[in-house]
C-alpha positions in Angstrom: 0.0 0.0 0.0 1.2 3.5 -0.8 1.6 5.8 2.2 -0.9 8.7 2.2 0.7 12.1 2.6 -0.8 14.5 5.1 -2.7 17.0 2.9 -1.9 19.7 5.4 1.9 19.4 4.9 4.0 19.5 1.8 6.2 16.5 0.9 9.5 18.3 1.5 12.7 17.1 -0.2 16.1 18.8 -0.1 19.5 18.3 -1.7 22.6 19.3 0.0 23.4 22.9 -0.6 26.5 22.7 -2.8 29.8 24.5 -2.3 30.4 27.0 -5.0 34.2 26.8 -4.9 33.9 25.4 -8.5 31.4 24.4 -11.2 29.1 21.4 -10.7 30.1 18.0 -11.8 28.3 14.7 -12.3 28.2 13.9 -8.6 26.3 17.1 -7.8 23.9 16.5 -10.7 23.3 12.9 -9.6 21.8 13.9 -6.2 19.8 16.7 -7.7 18.3 14.6 -10.5 17.3 12.0 -7.9 15.5 14.6 -5.9 13.8 15.9 -8.9 12.5 12.5 -10.0 11.3 11.8 -6.4 9.4 15.1 -6.1 8.0 14.9 -9.6 6.7 11.5 -8.7 5.0 12.8 -5.6 3.5 15.7 -7.5 1.9 13.1 -9.8 0.5 11.4 -6.8 -1.4 14.6 -6.3 0.6 15.7 -3.2 1.8 19.1 -2.3 5.5 19.1 -2.8 8.4 21.4 -1.9 11.8 20.7 -3.5 14.7 22.7 -2.2 18.3 23.0 -3.5 20.8 25.8 -3.3 24.4 26.8 -2.7 26.7 27.0 0.4 28.7 30.2 0.0 30.6 30.8 3.3 33.7 29.3 4.8 37.5 29.3 4.4 37.5 27.2 1.2 35.3 29.7 -0.6 37.4 32.6 0.7 40.6 31.0 -0.5 39.2 30.1 -3.9 38.0 33.7 -4.4 41.3 35.1 -3.4 43.1 32.8 -5.8 40.9 34.1 -8.6 41.4 37.8 -7.6 37.9 38.6 -6.7 35.9 39.0 -3.5 34.1 35.9 -2.0 30.7 37.4 -2.9 31.7 38.2 -6.4 33.0 34.7 -6.8 29.8 33.2 -5.5 27.5 35.4 -7.6 29.5 34.5 -10.8 29.4 30.7 -10.2 25.7 30.6 -9.1 24.5 32.6 -12.1 26.8 31.2 -14.7 27.2 27.6 -13.7 24.8 26.2 -11.0 21.4 27.7 -11.9 21.9 27.2 -15.6 22.8 23.5 -15.2 19.7 22.8 -13.1 17.6 24.5 -15.8 19.4 22.5 -18.5 18.7 19.2 -16.6 15.0 20.2 -16.2 15.2 20.3 -12.4 11.8 21.5 -11.1 13.0 22.9 -7.8 10.5 25.1 -5.9 13.3 27.2 -4.3 17.0 27.9 -4.6 18.6 29.1 -1.3 21.9 30.9 -1.1 23.5 31.1 2.3 24.6 34.7 1.6 21.0 35.9 1.3 19.6 38.1 4.0 16.6 35.7 4.5 19.1 33.1 5.6 21.8 34.9 7.5 19.5 36.8 9.8 17.6 33.7 10.8 20.9 31.8 11.3 21.9 34.4 13.9 18.5 34.1 15.6 18.8 30.3 15.8 22.3 30.4 17.3 21.4 33.2 19.7 18.5 31.1 20.9 20.9 28.2 21.6 23.3 30.5 23.4 20.4 31.9 25.5 19.4 28.4 26.5 22.9 27.6 27.7 23.6 25.2 24.8 26.7 27.1 23.7 29.8 28.0 25.7 33.2 29.6 25.0 36.4 27.5 25.0 39.6 26.8 23.1 40.5 24.1 20.6 43.6 22.9 18.8 43.6 20.1 16.2 44.0 19.0 12.6 41.6 20.8 10.3 40.7 20.0 6.7 39.7 23.1 4.7 38.1 21.0 2.0 35.7 19.4 4.5 35.6 22.5 6.7 35.9 20.2 9.6 38.3 19.3 12.5 39.5 15.7 12.1 40.0 13.0 14.7 43.3 11.1 14.4 41.6 8.0 13.1 40.1 10.0 10.2 43.6 10.9 8.8 46.0 9.0 6.5 49.7 9.1 6.2 50.8 11.1 3.2 52.9 9.7 0.4 55.0 11.2 -2.3 54.9 15.0 -2.1 52.9 14.7 1.1 55.2 12.2 2.8 55.6 12.9 6.5 52.3 14.8 6.7 48.8 13.7 7.7 46.2 14.0 4.9 42.4 14.0 4.8 41.0 10.6 3.7 38.5 12.3 1.5 40.4 15.1 -0.2 43.8 13.4 -0.1 45.4 16.7 0.9 47.3 17.7 4.1 45.4 19.0 7.0 46.3 22.2 8.9 46.9 22.5 12.6 44.6 25.1 14.0 44.4 26.7 17.4 41.8 29.2 18.3 39.3 30.4 20.8 35.8 29.2 19.7 32.3 28.8 20.9 31.1 25.2 21.4 27.7 23.5 21.1 27.1 20.9 23.7 26.8 18.1 21.2 28.2 15.5 23.6 25.1 15.7 25.7 22.9 14.5 22.7 24.5 11.2 22.1 22.0 9.2 24.2 19.0 11.1 22.6 20.4 10.4 19.1 20.8 6.7 19.8 17.2 6.7 21.1 16.1 8.4 17.8 17.9 5.9 15.7 16.5 2.9 17.6 12.9 4.2 17.5 13.1 5.2 13.8 15.2 2.5 11.9 14.5 4.3 8.6 15.7 7.7 9.8 19.1 7.0 8.2 19.3 5.1 4.9 20.7 2.9 3.5 21.2 0.4 6.4 25.0 0.5 5.9 25.0 4.2 6.4 22.8 3.9 9.5 25.1 1.3 11.0 28.1 3.6 10.5 26.5 6.6 12.2 25.2 4.4 15.1 28.8 3.1 15.7 30.1 6.7 15.5 27.7 8.0 18.1 28.1 5.0 20.4 31.8 5.8 20.7 30.9 9.1 22.3 30.5 12.6 20.8 32.7 15.6 21.4 31.3 19.1 21.7 31.2 20.9 18.4 33.1 24.0 17.7 30.5 26.3 16.1 32.6 29.4 15.4 35.8 30.5 13.7 37.9 33.6 14.5 40.8 33.1 12.1 38.8 34.4 9.0 35.8 36.6 8.5 33.9 35.2 5.5 30.8 34.0 7.3 27.8 34.9 9.4 28.8 36.8 12.5 28.1 35.5 15.9 25.5 38.0 17.1 26.9 38.4 20.6 30.6 38.4 19.6 31.2 39.8 16.1 34.9 38.8 16.2 33.7 35.2 15.4 31.8 33.9 12.4 29.5 30.9 12.7 30.9 27.5 11.6 30.0 27.0 8.0 28.3 23.7 8.7 26.0 25.1 11.3 25.2 28.0 8.9 24.7 25.5 6.0 22.4 23.0 7.8 20.1 25.8 8.8 19.1 26.4 5.2 16.6 23.6 5.5 14.8 25.7 8.0 15.4 29.3 6.8 14.3 28.5 3.2 10.9 27.4 4.3 10.1 30.3 6.6 11.8 29.7 9.9 11.6 32.9 11.9 9.8 34.8 9.1 6.8 32.9 7.8 5.4 30.6 10.5 2.5 29.4 8.4 4.8 28.2 5.6 7.2 26.8 8.1 4.6 24.7 9.8 3.1 23.4 6.5 6.6 22.4 5.2 9.1 21.7 7.9 10.6 19.2 8.8 11.9 17.6 5.6 10.5 14.2 4.6 13.7 13.4 2.9 17.2 15.0 3.1 19.3 13.7 0.2 23.0 13.8 1.0 26.3 12.4 -0.2 27.6 9.8 2.2 30.7 11.9 2.9 28.5 14.5 4.6 26.1 12.1 6.3 27.3 12.7 9.9 26.6 16.4 9.6 23.0 15.6 8.7 22.4 12.6 10.8 24.2 13.7 14.0 24.8 17.5 14.2 21.5 18.5 12.4 19.1 16.5 14.6 21.0 17.5 17.7 20.7 21.2 16.8 17.0 20.8 16.2 16.5 18.9 19.5 18.3 21.7 21.3 16.0 24.3 19.9 12.8 22.2 20.3 12.1 21.9 16.6 10.7 18.8 14.8 13.2 16.3 13.3 13.4 15.3 9.6 11.8 11.9 8.7 14.7 10.5 6.7 18.3 11.2 5.8 19.2 9.2 2.7 22.8 9.0 1.7 23.7 8.3 -1.9 26.9 6.6 -2.8 29.8 8.1 -4.8 30.1 8.1 -8.5 33.4 6.5 -9.3 35.7 7.1 -12.3 38.8 4.9 -12.6 38.2 3.7 -9.0 38.2 7.2 -7.5 35.4 9.3 -6.2 34.4 11.9 -8.7 35.4 15.4 -7.6 37.2 18.4 -8.8 40.0 18.0 -6.3 40.8 14.5 -7.6 40.7 15.8 -11.2 38.0 13.3 -12.2 35.2 15.7 -12.4 33.2 15.5 -15.6 30.7 18.2 -16.7 27.2 16.9 -17.1 27.0 18.8 -20.4 29.8 16.6 -21.8 27.2 13.8 -21.6 23.9 15.6 -22.4 25.5 17.0 -25.6 25.9 13.4 -26.8 23.1 11.4 -25.2 20.5 14.1 -24.5 19.1 15.3 -21.2 16.4 12.6 -20.8 18.8 9.8 -21.4 21.2 11.4 -18.9 18.5 11.6 -16.2 17.6 8.0 -16.9 21.0 6.5 -17.0 22.4 7.4 -13.6 19.3 6.4 -11.7 18.8 3.2 -13.7 22.4 2.0 -13.7 23.5 2.7 -10.1 21.3 1.5 -7.2 20.7 4.6 -5.1 22.7 4.4 -1.9 25.6 2.4 -3.3 28.8 3.5 -5.0 28.7 3.1 -8.7 31.1 3.4 -11.6 30.3 5.5 -14.7 31.6 4.5 -18.1 30.8 5.9 -21.5 30.6 2.4 -22.9 27.9 1.3 -20.4 25.9 4.5 -21.1 26.1 3.9 -24.8 25.0 0.3 -24.4 22.0 1.1 -22.3 21.0 4.0 -24.5 21.0 1.7 -27.6 19.4 -1.3 -26.0 17.0 0.0 -23.4 16.0 3.4 -24.7 16.4 3.4 -28.5 15.5 -0.3 -29.2 13.1 -1.3 -26.4 11.3 2.0 -25.7 11.8 4.4 -28.6 11.3 1.7 -31.3 8.2 0.5 -29.6 6.6 4.0 -29.7 7.6 4.5 -33.3 6.2 1.1 -34.4 2.9 1.5 -32.7 2.4 5.1 -34.2 3.4 3.9 -37.6 1.0 1.0 -37.6 -1.9 3.1 -36.4 -1.1 5.5 -39.2 -0.8 2.8 -41.8 -3.8 0.6 -40.9 -6.3 3.2 -39.4 -5.2 6.5 -41.0 -3.8 7.7 -37.6 -7.1 7.3 -35.7 -6.8 5.0 -32.7 -9.3 2.2 -33.2 -11.6 0.7 -30.6 -10.7 -2.6 -29.0 -13.4 -5.1 -30.1 -11.8 -8.5 -29.7 -9.9 -8.5 -26.3 -8.8 -11.7 -24.9 -6.2 -13.3 -22.5 -3.3 -11.6 -24.2 -4.8 -8.2 -23.5 -5.8 -9.1 -20.0 -2.1 -10.1 -19.4 -1.0 -6.7 -20.7 -3.5 -4.9 -18.5 -2.3 -6.9 -15.5 1.3 -6.1 -16.5 0.7 -2.4 -16.5 -1.1 -2.5 -13.1 1.9 -4.4 -11.7 4.4 -1.9 -13.2 2.4 0.9 -11.5 2.3 -0.7 -8.1 6.0 -1.7 -8.1 7.4 1.5 -9.4 5.2 3.6 -7.1 6.4 1.6 -4.1 10.1 1.6 -5.1 10.4 5.1 -6.4 7.9 6.9 -4.3 8.5 5.2 -1.0 11.8 3.3 -1.0 13.9 5.7 -3.2 14.9 2.6 -5.2 15.0 4.4 -8.5 16.8 1.6 -10.3 14.3 -0.9 -9.1 11.3 1.3 -10.0 12.6 2.1 -13.5 13.4 -1.6 -14.0 9.7 -2.4 -13.2 8.5 0.0 -15.8 10.9 -1.3 -18.4 9.9 -4.9 -17.7 6.4 -3.8 -18.8 8.0 -2.1 -21.9 9.5 -5.5 -22.8 6.2 -7.2 -22.2 4.5 -4.9 -24.7 7.3 -5.6 -27.2 6.7 -9.3 -26.6 3.0 -8.9 -27.1 3.5 -7.3 -30.5 6.0 -10.0 -31.5 3.5 -12.7 -30.5 0.4 -11.1 -32.0 2.1 -10.1 -35.3 -0.3 -7.2 -36.2 1.4 -6.9 -39.6 0.2 -10.4 -40.4 -3.2 -9.9 -38.9 -3.6 -6.8 -41.1 -3.7 -9.0 -44.2 -6.9 -10.6 -42.9 -9.5 -8.2 -44.3 -12.5 -10.0 -42.7 -14.4 -8.1 -40.0 -12.9 -10.5 -37.4 -9.4 -9.9 -38.7 -9.8 -6.2 -38.6 -11.4 -6.3 -35.2 -8.4 -8.2 -33.9 -6.0 -5.8 -35.5 -7.8 -2.9 -33.9 -7.6 -4.6 -30.5 -3.9 -5.3 -30.8 -3.0 -1.7 -31.7 -5.4 -0.2 -29.1 -3.7 -2.4 -26.4 -0.3 -1.3 -27.5 -1.2 2.4 -27.6 -3.0 2.1 -24.2 0.2 0.5 -22.8 2.3 3.4 -24.0 -0.2 5.8 -22.4 0.6 4.1 -19.0 4.4 4.2 -19.8 4.3 7.9 -20.6 2.7 8.6 -17.2 5.2 6.4 -15.3 8.3 7.8 -17.0 7.3 11.4 -16.9 9.2 12.0 -13.6 12.3 10.4 -15.0 12.3 11.7 -18.6 9.8 14.6 -18.9 10.7 15.8 -22.4 10.5 12.4 -24.0 7.4 11.4 -22.1 5.8 14.6 -23.3 6.6 13.8 -26.9 5.1 10.3 -26.5 2.0 11.9 -24.8 1.6 14.2 -27.8 2.1 11.3 -30.3 -0.7 9.4 -28.7 -3.0 12.4 -29.0 -3.7 12.2 -25.2 -3.6 15.8 -24.0 -6.8 17.1 -25.8 -8.9 14.3 -24.1 -7.0 13.5 -20.9 -5.3 16.7 -20.1 -1.6 17.6 -19.5 0.8 14.7 -18.8 2.0 16.3 -15.5 -1.6 16.2 -14.3 -2.0 12.5 -14.7 -2.0 10.6 -11.4 0.3 7.7 -10.7 -2.4 5.9 -8.9 -4.7 6.0 -11.9 -2.0 5.1 -14.5 -2.9 1.4 -14.4 -6.6 1.9 -15.1 -6.9 0.0 -18.4 -8.9 1.7 -21.1 -8.1 5.3 -20.2 -7.0 6.4 -23.6 -10.2 6.7 -25.6 -10.6 5.3 -29.1 -10.8 8.0 -31.8 -7.8 10.1 -30.7 -5.3 11.0 -33.4 -2.0 9.2 -33.2 0.9 10.7 -35.0 4.5 9.6 -35.5 6.5 12.5 -34.0 10.2 12.9 -33.8 12.3 9.9 -32.9 12.5 9.6 -29.1 16.0 8.4 -29.0 17.9 9.0 -32.2 20.8 6.7 -33.2 24.0 7.9 -31.5 26.6 9.5 -33.7 29.9 7.8 -33.4 31.9 9.6 -30.7 34.6 11.7 -32.3 
């Protein structure tokens, strides 16, 4: 059974807010596309949805990057956001409801209020700290989180994630009493086994908290690019405290109580596994301390790997999404990463695998099916979808297959965030429709000009077109442009309405596409790939 969303609250999904020290790469786009597919799916369930993404623009790493490029931090952020980040999300057809920047007044003022509240409640105190600090992670590191450097970094300790030396920092900071929240967090995890997903990520966090938490340094005094501590302007708020609060400030915390109550907390925080602890430990502890409701799920996706290494700019394995969309198209791009890599696990990208799946699954199985059906309706019925007059067991099996695809994909995509499994369920039905046409051989049935023969031909082609109607609805969240082309080809919009308004729960109702609509053979959904130069 599908869970019913509370009609009074939006289904709220967030991506991490991304550091703007450089342009976005495939890893950033992977998480953002996943969130887009999830929220589009819930919109087509008929739910109120709020999808948030944005950029994290404070901290030492941003400041140093801006200095290296001879501009101010704000100028650097403005340039990257407007020239790289927002245009990419538009290019990938990301339908986010908001884009939050941590340099915006609507965010910074509320961050100061939140931290002031914690201070007033006695949750923050002043103290000193000295330890190894990774600028890339913007985080103090425990000894067990460091590696021995090799080669040019021999004799130094390096960050296990960024593979660069850490810096020893000593400063007077303000601290949040995170250590006091260990037992409460363990109670949270025990009472809500799905709070952290996947299970491997949950187990890692539980083990980390069980070892005991240290109080969190929440301010920095060695640089000034950040939100000032309201009671001590010589300090700026730790970038991760600042960043995490975007999930509250963007939906009205401290400024629009009605919106805040109808949206917050998040139903799903999507995060990369390398920032899981911030979201599954620090974030809920901060909310507990201020008496705010906790998110329902924190879901960590794995890393995209190239040549065995995590894809990132610092490791020089970053690939621009446009490198792929230019060759494969945006819809195939959105499809490939969610289909090929089970969400929550690490996965390797290869051009060869993408090409193979494009040709086999998209062009041959799906695109060719849509083309064949439209061509046969055009050839045998002058483009007018005929009425099914001789349905039998084969059509009943097809109807059952569509209903199964709807139920499985809704459960896997809408509930379990198993995008690969949900897409696979839809494409199993696509294969079933192809098999149906192969078995029924409408091109041979067409030669029988008797009333019985023509009735059978009409039934076969109606069933195929009706199947494609269901497929268009189910794939709209994944491939909106191509699904829209198919919807237009079937002549569905004039009689059924816009594709985005079709409900997932009704997609399996057989016989929805009425006979008499005009079916046209539009542009090829997935053209043959040109040989890569």
